N, C-alpha and C positions, 0 to 999 in steps of 0.2 A: 660487150658479150651478154647475151640474154641468159635467163635463169636455167632453161633446160641444158644449155651448153655448160654452165657451171656445175649442174648436178652430175653431168657425165664426165667432168674433168677430174684429173688426178688430185687436184688441189681441194676438191670438195669431198667431204666424207658424209654419207647419208645420215646417220643417226647422231648429228652433232648439235641439234638445237638444244640449248640448255635452258632450264627454268630455275631462276635464282630469286630468293626472297631478299628484298632490299631492307635496309635498317628501318625505314619508316613504314614497312608493311606491304609495300607494293610488290607485285610479281614482275620480274624481268624475264622476258623470253628473248634469248640471244641466239642468232644464227649468223655466224661469220661466213662471209663470201669473199675470200682474199682477192679474187680476180675481178671483182666489181669495184670501180673507183668511186662509188658513191655509198651513202648510208641512208637508209630509211628509218625513221622513228615514228611509231604509231602508238598513241595512248588511248586505251579503251577504258570506259567507265560504265558501271551499271546505272546510267542516268538517262534512260529513254522515256518515252511518253507514258509508259505504264507507271512511272513514278510521279507523274503530274498530280498535284493536289486537285481534288474535284472542283475546287473554286478557281483554279488557274490552269485550265486545259491549254496545252501547247507550251507550258513552261519550259520543258526540256529543250525544245527547239528555239525558243526565245533566248535562253541562256547561251546556247551555242553561238547565236549571232552576237550576243553582248560580250562574249569572251574576247573578241577581237576589237572591242571598242576601248581597250586600253586599261592600264593599271597606273599606279602613281609614278612608276619609272618608265613606262612605255605609253606613248601616245597612240590614238587610234590609227590603225594601218601600219604602225611601225614594224610589227612582226612580218607582215606581207612584204614590205619593202626590204627588210633584211634578207628574207629568203630569196627574193627576186634579185637582189644585188649579188648574192652568191651563185646565181644561175640555177637556183633550185625551184621546187614546186611545193605547194602546201595545199591542204584541204581539210574539210571537216564534214561530218554528217551526223544526223540524229535519226534513230529508228525507234521502234516501239520499246526496245529493251536496252539500248546502249546509245552512247555518244562516243565518237572517236575523232582524234585530231592527229594529222599525219603531215610530215614534211620529208622531202628527199633533197639532199645537198651533197656536194663533193665532200669526201671524207675529212678534209682539213677544216671544214666549217661545222663539224659536228657539235663541238662544245658550245660555241656561242649561240647556235640555232636552238639547241636544247635548252639552254639557260633562258632564252626569250620565251619559248613555249611554256616552260615550267612556271615562269613569272606570271604569264597570263592565266594559266590554269589554277594557280593558287592565290593570286592577288588581284584579279580583275575587280575594278572599282564599282561597276554598275552605276555610273553617274546618271542621275535623272535626265540631265541635258542630253547625254548620249543616247539614252533610251528613247527620248522624244525624236531623235534623228533616225533611229533604227526601226522604230515601229512601222512607219510607212513602207519600208522595204519588206517587212514580213507580211503586211497586209497585201502588198502587190503579189508576193509569192503565193499567198493563199488564193487570191483571185485567179491567178494563172492555173492553179491546181483545179479549182472548181470548173474552169473552162475546158479541162482536159477530160474527154470521155473515159480514157483508160484509168485515170486516177479515181474518177467517180465510181466506175464499175468495181474496182478493187476495194474501195472504201465501203461500198454497198455490200459486197460479199463479207467483209470482216464484221461489219455491224450486224448483219443478219445471222451469221454463224455464231458469233461470240456474245451477242446480246449485251448484257450488262457488265461483262468482264472487261478489264482494261485493254485487252487486245482489240476490242471494237473501236477504240479511240483513233481519231486522226492525229498523226504526229504534229500537224500544223495547228491543231486547236480550231477555234472559230474566230470570226472577226470580233464578236463581242468580248471574248476573253482577251484577245490581243489589245483591244482598245482600253479595257478596264484594268489590266495588270499594271502594277507599279514596279519601279526599279527595286524597291525594298523587297517585294515578294520574290523577284528573280534572285536577288542577293541571298535570300534565305534558302532557296532551292539549291543554289551553288554551295553554300556552307554545308548543307546536309549531304549532298551527293557527290561532291568533287574532292573530298578529303583524300590526300595522296595514298593512304593505306588501302583505298578501294581501287587503285589503278592497276591495270595490266599494261606494261610498257614493252613494246616489241622493238628490238634493234636488229636490223638486217643489213649487212654490207661489210665493207672492209674496215671494221672496227673490232679490235680484240675484246675478249670477255672482260679483261682487267680494265681496259679503257672505258668500256661501257658502264661497268659498275662504278668506277670513280666519278664519271660525269653525272650519272643519274643520282648518285648519293650526295654529291656536293651541290648540285643544281637545284635541289628542292628544299625550301625552308621548312622549319618545323611548324606544323599546323595542328590545331586541335582535331581530335577524332570525333566524328559524328556517325551515328549508326543509321543506316537506311531502314526505314520502316518496311516490314515484310510485305511482299506483293501477293495478292490473291492468286493462287494457282488454279488454272482451269482443270476440270475433270478430263480424263483421257479422251472422252468422246461426248462433249456437251450437247451435240445436236441429237435430238430425239424426233424421229419422223422427218418429213420433208418440209423445209422452210423455203418459202418463195417470196420474191419481191420483184417488182417491175420498176424500172427507172426510165424516164424520158429525158433526153438531153438534146439541145438545139444544135450542137456542134457535130454530133455523131452522124456519119454518113450511111452506116449500115446497122442492121440489128446484130446484137452480140449476145450469145448465150454463155454463161459462166456457171460451172458446177464445182462445188468444193466439199471436201471431206476433211474432218479434223483428224489429225494423226499424232503420233508421239512427238515429244520435244527433241531438240537437236542433240541432247546428250545421249539419246538412244541411237548410237551411230549405226548399228547393224540394221535396225528397222528403217532408219532414214535412207540408208544406201539401197536397201531392198525396194523401198517405195520409189526412189529415183530411177531404179532399173525398170520398174513397172511403168513409170512415166515415159521412158524412152520407148518401151514396147508398144504402148498405146498411142503416143502422139508425137514422136520425133522422127522426121524423115518420111519420104514417100512410101517406104516399105512398112512403116508402122501401121498398126491395125486400123486405127480410126482415120488416118489420112488416106490409106488405101481404099477403105470401104466407103467412107462418106464423101470424100472429095474427088478421088480419082475415078472410082467406079460409078457411084450414083449421083455425084455432082449436087448433093444436097447442101453443101457448105462451100463458101468461097475459100475458107481456110479453117484449119483446126489444129490445135496443139495442146500440149500438157505442160505442167510446171509444178514446182514444189517450193513452198514458202516456209522455210524452217524458222522456228522461234524456240526460245529456251524451254518452255513448258508444253507447248503444243505447236504443231505445224499445220499447214493447209495444203492438201493435194488438190490441184486445180486442173480442170479441163475447160478449154475455151474454144468456142466456134463462132466465126463470122458467117452469117447466113441471111437469107431472106426470111422475113417474119413467118411466112406460111410453113416453113420447114422446122420451126422451133420445137414443136412437140415430137415430131417423128425423129429428129436428131437426138433429143434427150432419150427417147426410147431405145434407139440404136446404141447409144453409149451404154445404157444400162444392160443391154443384151451382151455387149462385149465384156463388160465386167462380170456378168454371169458366166461367160465362158472361162474367164480367169479363175473364178471360184471353183469351176468344175475340173480344174487341172489342165486345161488345154493351153499350156505354155510349152513351147518347143525349145529344145536345147539351143538351136541355132539363134532363136530370138534372144535368149539369155546372153549368149556370147556376143551378139551384135550390140546389145545394150551395154555390156561391160566395156567393150571397145569404145563405144561412143562416149560413155560417161568418163572413162579414164582420159581420153583425148581432150575432153572438155576441161578436166582437172588440170592437165598439163598446159593447155592454152591459157587457163586462168592463173598460171604461175610464171608467166613470161617475164616478169619484172620483180625486183626485190619489193616494190611497193605492194604488188599483188600478194606475194608471199607473206608480207607483214600483216595484211588484212586477214588472211586465212589464220595465221598463228594468233593474232590478237582476238579474233572472234571466238575461236575454240578454246584459247587459253582463258578468256574471261569466263567461259562456261565450265572450266575445270577439266577439260578433255586433255590432260597433260600427256598421256601416252601418245595420242594422235599428234600433238605438237612436237614431242621429242623425236618421233620416228616418221614425220610427215612424208618423206619420199616413198616409203614402202607400206606404212600401216594402212593408208587409204585404199591402195590397190589390192593388198592382200585380203583385207576384210571384204571388199566388193567381189573379188573373184571367187571367194569361198561360199558365197550365197547360192544355194541350189534352187532348182526349179520348184521343188516341193516347198521350200521356204517362201518363194515368191507367191505361190498359191495360197499359203497360209496367211501371208500378209494381206493379200487382196481380200480374202474372206473377212479378216478381222477389222481392217481399217477402211475398206471401200465397200461398205454395205449398200445393198440396193434399196433399203428402206429408210436410211437416215443420211441425208445430205442437204446441202444448201444450193439453191439455184437462183441466179439473178438474170433477168432479161433487160438489156439496154436497148432502147429504141430511139430512132430519130424523132425530134419534136421541134416545132417552131417556138416553143416557150420553155422556160424553166419550170419544173414542177413546184 
């Protein structure tokens, strides 16, 4: 049974996500789904690339790799084998602001699976010999990223928009940093940022509140507390004027234009939802403004779309077009003209309603499994958006539907200015720059 079916069933009560403080300081977000025979556990930590020491860029990502290289009680890959033996799935990811570790297993395997993950998160050894084995894996991942035009384009946008702020960093670091970093430096990063009192642990599935609390309390050893150093917060709109950069890449087959605007952080939910609605109005679907005008009518672009990249302290509103190089300047001008129309209040009610439907359907499709729900609750729980987590089936939709056309106009004027943005041009090239 998928999650939408559970939400609509009598056994599921919408406002039932609980947030509990565990004895060691972690936050537990618990959502019981009695009709789902599995359980997903997702641990979120404020241990992303923005926490990398300036001398160890990429440390957060390297630590994620090394977590699975074992502890004194678990050999390398033991955790993966345990989850696979139980017929489950596991994964991990590192972003600019967080790292998270997730597994899904049948309910009867909840306790031993959690105990193994907790062991790795608290007692990974970071043995130098294991780091020597893992380093080439990370270097290969970095090489693949550099060969990907989309990754290079995104990284170029972030570096140009955020300049010296940690949001400009690559999560992967660079090859020199990976080569020079020692296992001891990774161990120190882990000691500082992986203390259990900093965790947000999500449990979604057929596990009762009492059972979840008991397992998560007993399965975590006592660890010393370490304080995370404060992260530099960006200003609400650090881009002044128009910042431009041009990137040449040998793998790219077409020219790509990417424009970005700095927006509020993810905790400003109403502004974020309004900007996502504007994103749909501008660049999602054939009837959206930019797709209709630039691709369907004038055929100046091969494709065009919009997106939104939320981060804790600042997000990025992105418009991206694939086009022939000769149309780059005129496409940029037409995009600015469409934003000017938004500033002038030319937003129709039927556009707002279409955007609300599209965004809510995307939200539902993104909640088709307990694992997807766990990611949603973990991310927003880590940010402290507890009301949204407790009332997730309704709070998201109610907030979005209440945003008016006038509010959308105000958001466009405030956060999508015509005179302050970042623009990156990616062009095919037979050589690396």
